Structures are given as C-alpha cells and as structure tokens.
Legacy VTK file of the C-alpha trace (Angstrom):
# vtk DataFile Version 3.0
C-alpha trace
ASCII
DATASET POLYDATA
POINTS 194 float
13.405 -2.272 16.842
15.917 -0.817 14.419
15.867 2.881 13.700
16.178 3.752 10.060
18.874 6.368 9.654
17.730 7.859 6.378
14.896 8.061 3.906
15.540 5.786 0.946
14.818 6.849 -2.623
14.258 5.213 -5.999
17.954 5.746 -6.733
19.028 3.982 -3.518
16.844 0.993 -4.306
18.112 0.839 -7.895
21.708 0.808 -6.622
20.871 -2.018 -4.213
19.129 -4.012 -6.951
22.280 -3.750 -9.055
24.721 -4.560 -6.245
25.832 -8.234 -6.117
25.834 -8.027 -2.312
22.012 -7.859 -2.433
21.514 -10.583 -5.056
18.351 -12.665 -4.544
16.910 -10.184 -2.054
13.625 -8.375 -2.653
13.354 -4.803 -1.381
10.658 -2.167 -1.772
10.011 1.337 -0.445
6.980 3.003 1.060
7.397 6.686 1.925
11.184 6.328 2.131
11.086 3.320 4.455
12.948 0.233 3.229
11.239 -3.165 3.474
12.397 -6.623 2.456
10.238 -9.493 1.219
11.091 -13.155 1.566
12.123 -15.094 -1.537
8.948 -16.489 -3.170
8.222 -20.204 -2.776
6.771 -22.647 -5.297
3.058 -21.977 -4.693
3.660 -18.233 -4.819
5.636 -18.543 -8.052
3.054 -20.849 -9.685
0.204 -18.485 -8.813
2.149 -15.535 -10.236
2.745 -17.429 -13.489
-0.923 -18.456 -13.778
-2.304 -15.003 -13.050
0.254 -13.401 -15.355
-0.586 -15.835 -18.150
-4.353 -15.288 -17.867
-3.933 -11.505 -17.778
-1.334 -11.449 -20.569
-3.400 -13.574 -22.955
-6.382 -11.300 -22.383
-4.359 -8.065 -22.641
-2.537 -9.152 -25.814
-5.861 -9.964 -27.437
-7.040 -6.411 -26.735
-3.737 -4.666 -27.524
-4.350 -2.000 -24.875
-1.716 -2.741 -22.274
1.070 -4.921 -20.954
1.542 -7.372 -18.119
4.734 -7.480 -16.068
6.071 -9.577 -13.219
8.201 -8.218 -10.370
8.901 -4.957 -12.153
9.465 -1.862 -10.027
6.899 0.961 -10.224
7.026 4.356 -8.558
4.711 7.374 -8.628
5.954 10.082 -11.010
5.730 12.749 -8.305
7.583 10.840 -5.564
11.026 9.252 -5.364
10.302 7.620 -1.992
7.929 4.776 -2.919
8.851 1.834 -5.150
6.700 -1.279 -5.248
7.383 -4.536 -7.076
4.040 -6.265 -7.659
4.134 -9.999 -8.264
2.057 -9.294 -11.387
0.890 -5.966 -12.792
-1.118 -4.608 -15.702
-0.448 -1.189 -17.216
-2.427 0.447 -20.016
-0.245 1.548 -22.931
-1.698 5.082 -22.822
-0.290 5.503 -19.284
3.207 4.183 -20.015
6.016 6.689 -20.508
7.149 7.021 -24.120
9.604 5.458 -24.661
9.088 2.816 -21.950
11.965 2.796 -19.443
14.475 -0.023 -19.122
14.468 0.214 -15.314
11.670 1.001 -12.893
8.492 2.456 -14.383
7.798 6.038 -13.230
4.055 5.369 -13.144
2.066 3.086 -10.853
0.341 0.133 -12.566
-3.402 0.181 -13.197
-3.743 -3.261 -11.585
-1.327 -4.686 -9.006
-1.344 -8.292 -7.813
0.367 -9.285 -4.568
0.542 -12.945 -3.553
0.864 -13.794 0.122
3.894 -15.893 0.994
3.744 -18.387 3.884
5.625 -15.935 6.126
3.799 -12.827 4.872
1.135 -11.151 6.972
-2.159 -9.646 5.861
-1.116 -6.401 7.580
1.925 -6.201 5.285
-0.235 -6.936 2.231
-2.744 -4.227 3.135
0.098 -1.733 3.713
1.211 -2.404 0.141
-2.368 -2.191 -1.160
-2.764 1.202 0.493
0.514 2.445 -1.017
-0.550 1.297 -4.494
-4.008 2.833 -4.268
-2.858 6.142 -2.770
-0.293 6.525 -5.562
-2.484 5.915 -8.606
-3.241 2.197 -8.899
-6.954 1.647 -9.447
-7.291 -2.023 -8.483
-5.266 -4.360 -6.227
-5.699 -8.109 -5.897
-4.282 -9.655 -2.715
-4.027 -13.379 -3.414
-4.237 -15.500 -0.256
-3.334 -19.145 -0.987
-4.124 -20.494 2.503
-7.633 -19.047 2.289
-7.941 -19.976 -1.393
-9.230 -16.480 -1.952
-8.435 -13.073 -3.374
-9.043 -9.785 -1.580
-10.053 -7.157 -4.132
-9.099 -3.632 -3.014
-10.106 -0.241 -4.367
-9.901 3.287 -3.028
-13.320 4.561 -1.975
-14.596 8.064 -2.615
-13.819 8.863 1.031
-10.161 7.873 0.511
-10.462 4.685 2.565
-9.619 1.266 1.176
-12.640 -0.809 0.299
-12.011 -4.533 0.085
-13.969 -7.645 -0.686
-12.766 -11.229 -0.183
-13.642 -13.516 -3.083
-13.576 -17.276 -2.589
-13.779 -20.460 -4.666
-17.340 -19.809 -5.910
-16.534 -16.261 -7.091
-14.939 -14.688 -10.167
-12.265 -12.015 -10.398
-13.160 -9.162 -12.717
-10.946 -6.728 -14.594
-13.610 -4.098 -13.882
-12.934 -0.798 -15.707
-9.197 -1.596 -15.964
-9.571 -4.696 -18.160
-13.231 -4.722 -19.196
-14.425 -8.221 -20.011
-11.674 -10.041 -18.114
-12.968 -12.674 -15.700
-11.251 -15.497 -13.863
-12.871 -18.067 -11.606
-11.088 -18.192 -8.267
-11.428 -21.986 -8.176
-9.819 -22.215 -11.637
-6.828 -20.275 -10.351
-6.220 -22.388 -7.272
-7.104 -25.718 -8.916
-4.397 -25.026 -11.521
-1.761 -24.960 -8.775
-1.345 -28.346 -7.086
-0.802 -27.955 -3.390
-1.861 -24.291 -3.538
LINES 1 195
194 0 1 2 3 4 5 6 7 8 9 10 11 12 13 14 15 16 17 18 19 20 21 22 23 24 25 26 27 28 29 30 31 32 33 34 35 36 37 38 39 40 41 42 43 44 45 46 47 48 49 50 51 52 53 54 55 56 57 58 59 60 61 62 63 64 65 66 67 68 69 70 71 72 73 74 75 76 77 78 79 80 81 82 83 84 85 86 87 88 89 90 91 92 93 94 95 96 97 98 99 100 101 102 103 104 105 106 107 108 109 110 111 112 113 114 115 116 117 118 119 120 121 122 123 124 125 126 127 128 129 130 131 132 133 134 135 136 137 138 139 140 141 142 143 144 145 146 147 148 149 150 151 152 153 154 155 156 157 158 159 160 161 162 163 164 165 166 167 168 169 170 171 172 173 174 175 176 177 178 179 180 181 182 183 184 185 186 187 188 189 190 191 192 193
C-alpha cells in the first residue's frame, strides 16, 4: 500500500490536468487524497451521452440550469475535494457569475456516476458520499451490469439513503429537476450491449 506524501489541492489537480504527462488520465480528489479512474469504455460513454442528452433537452426547455459532462466541481469552502461526474446538472442560480472556465467552485445539484467494468460499488459510494456531504442534493449511480441506477440522497441523520431502481422503474428529477422522468429500461435499451 502506497503512502501518500501530501494532501492534494484543487490547484495540484488543475496542474496535472494541464500537464501532457498526465494526458488521457482521469484524477479526482476526496479530502486531499488523489484517486485515478480508468478510461471510460464504450458502454460507459454511450450511457453518459444518453443521460446527458435526456437531461440537457429537459433542462434547456426549462431554462433553469445547465448539464455538463466530466467537468470538475469542488466545494467553495474546500480546496481538497474535486469530483468529475460523468454527467452533472447545475441550476443557474447556484453557478458563480461569471461562470468559470476551469473547475466550478460549487458542487452540482445532481451528479451522475457510471460504473466502469473495473469500478467497484465501494468506490462509487465513496464518491456519492463526497458529493452529498459537499452540497450535491441527488446522486445517480448507474450500474450497467445490473441494468439499474442507485439513487442516493443525504438523510436528515446525515447518512446516505439509497434506492436501487431497475428496468421497471423510472428515474425522477425530484426537487432538482421537477417533472423530469426517465424509464430505466429506456436508458439501457438505447445502448446496445449495455
């Protein structure tokens, strides 16, 4: 087990993201600890595009927020956590004015993480906890092998509450994107082999 010699910050991660030596590598931070994700595969990428498209079409029709893909977000009061959701939704009234060119110093309202073939559920829940504890209201953990989506929220007691939705269920935008719904089967049927 490697011992991390320092706590990483937003600035360290930004420097790595802009260094050609780290090209095509995906890093994120949780409480100063550096993690690396595997390069996304085809199913992962297709699911991200589909979810992003469904969310973006809905959000644009309402004009209340924006959808991003693999954009870095960090809590405004901490320089030690940076997460890069596969897809995210952010209300316009919570975006900094003017919006930044780099990482967003505000956690998204909705974060979507898609499990890669080598990714573990433990890793996904660690990210979900970091999102929720730093201001994200809703996290969807998309699990292609299970053809399901784990919906996570922070309970009143501070614990993560989750619910696994399967092919007969519908995702809801809840209070974040009122009126948004997506059938789980529609999502996975749109991705051949997923």
